[in-house]
Structure formats: structure tokens, C-alpha cells
Phi, psi and omega in degrees: 000133181258132182256151177281169179298321180293318178296319179297316179300312184294325176297315179297316180298314181298321182295317182286329176291317179298322180278357184054039184269089185293330181295307180287334175294320178298327180292344180267356181245136176295145179305328181256026182298152176232135180235126180248131178245121176279348177281323183250343184081005184276150171236116180256130183241124179098146183303317185295319179295322179292317178296322178296323176295318176300316181301315179294323178295317179298322181297329180267310188268346184074203179295140178249109188251134178287128176267318179198155174248113182280329183204140174215114181237134178233138182203129174049051176077010178239147181234122179251124186232134167244124188213160174254129183239148178251128176244183180299331188256322187193174173268142178229152173252133184228162167234142182216136173241118180251122176254116191261152173221117183055040177079002180245152178289120176262322179221141181219136174232131181216162178194178182258136170271315175202148358285160182217158171287161177300153177301136183099355179238028181284183185281347179218129181257359179201182182266139178288157178275069182230175178299315179294321178297319179294320179296314182294324178298317180294321178298315180295320178299316181294323180293313181296323182276358186052044180272084187293329179296316178293319178300319178299323179288336180272341181267135172289143180305326181261025183302146174237128178247125183245123173264095189297320186293337181242012175056048180230151176217153182225134184246140173096134181301316183298318181293321181290317177296320179298316179296320180296318178299319179298318182291329185266001179289164181059037174086012179289156179199166171232124182237129179286132179259314181199153172261118181271329179200143181213126179220142178218156175201115179060241183261020177244128175240127180232135186212145166246129186218145172264136182212159175250131179241133175239127179246125177290137181244033178067222184291344182281340182124221181211163176235149184221142180206154176257140179222155169246120188233165168241149178215136177236122182248126177251116185264149171224117181054041175081007178236154180284113179268318177228140175227126176245128180219157179197167181263128174271312178205125351289164179288165185309303180298323179296319180294318179299319179295319180296318178298317179298321178295316179296322179296319179295318179296318178299318180298316181295320180295314180296322178296318179293321178297318179296322179296317181295320179296318179298314180296323182289328184260353179229074181300145181287144183283328182237154184282359180242000000 
């Protein structure tokens, strides 16, 4: 069996973390690596600070062993992983985005899928008055307003958008805008409800947010659902070059199933309405 570069990297990383091997773990991190945690809001800069954090974690949690990998997507030197890990105390679900340089982690963003605090009790209840906060605010405004011209100005022409939870990626600003337009037609929208966590460093913006999404379903009506998501935006010259996103709650497959159920219910309702209209406008000639 042949493994991809991303799979090989994650296997090596998981092995040294499980063995609590700080020496070989350090060899996988660039000396100037930066690690952002959406769970704690911390930004660690430099290999030594990151290794010290691992050391403290090992002292409390013991060995951290991978139980399963739910998703692994790699694109343009980055590896996005959603996995279940076993610690001394419990199993946890995590998401991690590793941006590599010469096979070493240069930038890392991670967070928890479960367990989590209830929505509305996250580490950040609003956006900071920073460059990254202003950029994300503008992005959210354009998304809610379906302002495609502004979104185009925020997207790099060669942008890549990765949906980590469903193992899908889309390349190119035009393709991404086109997909968004399709989703938002017939009155569809995405509305931000709350910011649960927000961390930034340089050209990386990472956020966990609760939002309401409404998708137009043509003549059948619309479907609406609430989600808690994570998003990591990598900027180049002020535009989004890479975007990694995933579902925290509900999870990707669960959300797809919920959408399918709502679509089925809409179809059944519309079918019954058409039958009632037909019966009302076409009275039966005989009583039997």
C-alpha cells in the first residue's frame, strides 16, 4: 500500500506524540514554527515553546494515542486532519491544520470537536479590534449580504477552499463564487450568530463560529439549519489564498443526512398540497 506525503507526515507525527518522544517531535517542527489553538486562544511561537507545551500536556494527559482518523485532506503543502485521540482521561475529537515547509510544520492551527462547552460560552464572544478581526468582519458582512463583488475582492484568483469534514476541495475564485451563488439562490443566506473563538497571527485567521444557513430549494421552499463550524483563512497580499473549514456540530455526514431529511419532508408537504389543490378544483363526479 502506498501512502501520500500527508499521510506519511501524520503517521510520523502521531507516532512520536504517542511515544512522548520530544527529540523526534522537535525534528518535525520548523525552528520558527507557530501554533494557534482555538481551544485555549493561545499562540505559541518557536519550536521550543511548542515542545514545552507538548511536555506539559504529556505530564497531565500521558500518552496521546490515535484511535481513528475521520478525515485527512492535503492540498498545497498543507494537511487537514480530523481525528479521535485517546488520552489518560478520555477520548477527544480534534481538528488540526498543518502547513508544512520542507517537510516540517511551519504553521499549525488546532481545536476541539468534542468535548466542548455549550454554544455561547466559548473563549471569544465577539471580534477583536485588530487587522484580522476587521478582515473577518468584512468577510461575514459580504457573505450575509450576498455581496459577490466584495467576496471576489477578498478571494485570491487561485484560492483553494477545503471542506475537511467531507473530504472535498474546490480550486479557483470563479468556481468558489459560482458554488456560493448556487447555494444562495432562491433566498438562501448565511447569518453569523456568535463567535466562539478567534485567534490570529500574521496572515492566518482562525475562527469557530455558530451560524444559521438557509438554502433555497426552488419551488419546494427552503431548508434551514444551525451549525457550529471552524474556519482557517490563510491570506496572501490581503486576499484569502487557502481556506480550511469543517463542521463541529453537527458533523459533516450528520449535516448531510439532516439536509436530506428536510428535503424529503419538503417534497412530501408539497406533494400533499398539490393533491389537496387538485381535489378542491376537480370535484369527483360520483360519491364513490
